[in-house]
C-alpha positions in Angstrom: -17.2 -50.2 -69.7 -16.6 -48.0 -66.7 -19.0 -46.3 -64.3 -18.2 -42.7 -63.3 -20.0 -40.1 -61.1 -20.6 -36.8 -62.9 -21.5 -33.7 -60.7 -23.4 -30.9 -62.5 -23.1 -27.8 -60.2 -25.8 -25.7 -62.0 -28.3 -28.4 -61.3 -26.9 -29.4 -57.9 -27.1 -33.0 -59.0 -24.8 -35.9 -59.7 -25.3 -38.6 -62.4 -23.9 -42.1 -62.4 -22.9 -42.7 -66.0 -21.7 -45.9 -67.6 -19.5 -45.4 -70.7 -17.0 -47.2 -72.9 -13.5 -46.3 -71.7 -12.3 -45.9 -75.3 -14.7 -43.0 -76.1 -13.1 -39.6 -76.5 -14.1 -37.1 -73.9 -15.4 -34.5 -76.4 -18.0 -37.0 -77.7 -18.9 -38.1 -74.2 -19.4 -34.6 -72.9 -21.6 -33.7 -76.0 -23.8 -36.8 -75.5 -24.0 -36.4 -71.7 -25.1 -32.8 -72.0 -27.9 -33.8 -74.5 -29.1 -36.5 -72.2 -29.2 -34.2 -69.2 -31.0 -31.5 -71.2 -33.7 -34.0 -72.2 -34.3 -35.6 -68.8 -34.1 -32.3 -66.8 -35.7 -30.0 -69.4 -32.7 -27.6 -69.3 -30.4 -26.1 -71.8 -26.6 -25.8 -71.6 -26.6 -23.6 -74.7 -23.7 -23.9 -77.2 -20.9 -23.2 -74.8 -18.1 -25.7 -74.6 -17.9 -27.8 -71.5 -15.1 -29.8 -69.9 -14.8 -32.4 -67.2 -12.7 -31.9 -64.1 -11.4 -35.0 -62.4 -11.8 -34.7 -58.6 -9.6 -37.7 -58.1 -6.7 -36.3 -60.2 -7.4 -32.6 -59.4 -7.1 -31.6 -63.1 -9.2 -31.1 -66.2 -9.2 -34.1 -68.5 -8.4 -33.6 -72.2 -11.3 -33.7 -74.6 -9.1 -35.1 -77.4 -8.3 -38.3 -75.6 -10.2 -41.3 -74.2 -10.9 -42.1 -70.6 -8.5 -45.1 -70.9 -5.7 -43.0 -72.3 -6.0 -40.6 -69.3 -6.1 -43.4 -66.7 -9.7 -42.8 -65.7 -11.3 -45.9 -64.2 -14.4 -47.1 -62.4 -15.6 -44.9 -59.6 -14.0 -41.7 -60.8 -15.7 -38.5 -59.7 -15.9 -35.8 -62.3 -17.4 -32.3 -62.5 -19.0 -31.0 -65.6 -18.0 -27.3 -66.1 
């Protein structure tokens, strides 16, 4: 398990999220959006979203896991 910090610019909020490092980013982003929608009563719609790694200064690949991309505890990400 790893803990990452996810910034969500439209909400001007950051969320500390614990996740399994072997989960694929596509699944993680989908679930994260649903959780945020339910707790903040907002809708992201059906548009695709990606995570941008602030530490690596690049978008992470949705078809790979956190571990495969070298993402570790404390990583700061932006949901775009």
